C-alpha positions, 0 to 999 in steps of 0.5 A: 274211930268209926272204923273200929265197929266194923273191924270188931264185927269181921273180927267176931265172924273170922273168929265164929268161921272154921277150922278149915279157912284160911284168916289174912289181915294185912298193913300197908304203908306208903313212903310218899305223901304228895299228890303228883301236882306237889300238893300234901297227902297220905295213905294207907291200908288196912285189911282183915279177911276171911276165905272159905271154901265159896264165901268170904268176908272181907273188910278194908280200911283206907285213909288218903288223906287230900290236903287241896282244895275242898274234897266232899269226903272226909278221907277215911274209906271203909268198906265191908264186902261179902262173896261168893265163889262156887264152881258148876261144871266147867263155870267158876262164878264170883259175887261180892257185894256189900258197904262201901264209904266213908267214915261219918256214914258208918257214925253217923248211920247216915247211908245214901244212895250208892251204898253198896258196892256190887262186882262179880266174875264168870269164869270157864275152863276151856282145857288149859285156859279158863275164858270169861268175864269181870264186872269190876271199878278196876278200869274207873267207873264199873266195866263189863271187860273179857278175861283170859286166864292161865298158867305158863311155868311158874306165871299166873297170866289174867289177861287184861288185869294181872300178872303174878309169879311165885316161887317158893318163899317168894312172889310178885305181881303186877295188878290194875286195881279199882273200887268206889266208895259213897261219901259225904262231906263234913255236914253230911248233905252233899252225897257224891262217890270218889273212884280209886284206880291204879295199878300195884307191882309189888313182891312178897317173901314169906318170912314164916308160914304165918308172915309175909313181908312185902314191897312194891310201888302204885302206878298212875294212881288216880282219885276222882271225886267232888269238890266244893270249889271246883266240882267233879275232879280227878287227882294223880297221886305221886307214883309211891313206894309202900311196904307190907306185912301179911299175917296168914291163919289157915290150914296150910300154915299150920301144915307147914308149920309142921313140915320142913322149911323147905316146903313150897309156899305157892298154893298161899299167897297173899296174892290170891285170885280175887 
């Protein structure tokens, strides 16, 4: 239940947001519930976010329950991120930071080192493409890497981590994702970290202006953490299909409600760039 106070805080922030801001809630559940080795595991994903012109607030809860060995974490992962995204001339800057940790950290307000996790990106426009540098956990540990972004017909290509496509009610993406959380064991004695990185392929269909249904699969999902018996280990989650539903509330979805049902939705996507 440690997620409830965090969820309420985000809900209050979302409720107080300006009318022109966008709010999304997403739920995702996996069909496969096991490790690549065949041992039992289960996984879900919840996200509630608000995005204005330059400021964003995003809460995510990821129960990733590994029922093997003696993990130094309880598998209930939470993160609350605050973001700034602004443009100066032809240069775009994005910075996101906030507390990431297991539920017992927030339940007992026992904050270990590494609870604040930050990521960032700088991109500059050169004609029809953008060049930049990102720093995040998409490839395991924190890394900085160069990026190249451009559009080709209905495709948006963000090398080396993402390709997305949109056409009217349909949208699809192949994306490399990764994250870090601080962790405490059940006795709140051992401090450690947990890392997850994977490829996600997904397809979405805008059922209505405010509801998007999705299906997809996670590929090469690797979770790294401290085991109290085996030390630092890496486990692979089995490639698994998932289903998702996303609810969107913003000015564009409202305008869509008041317009022709044939209007394109490409500008309002739950695959928006982070």
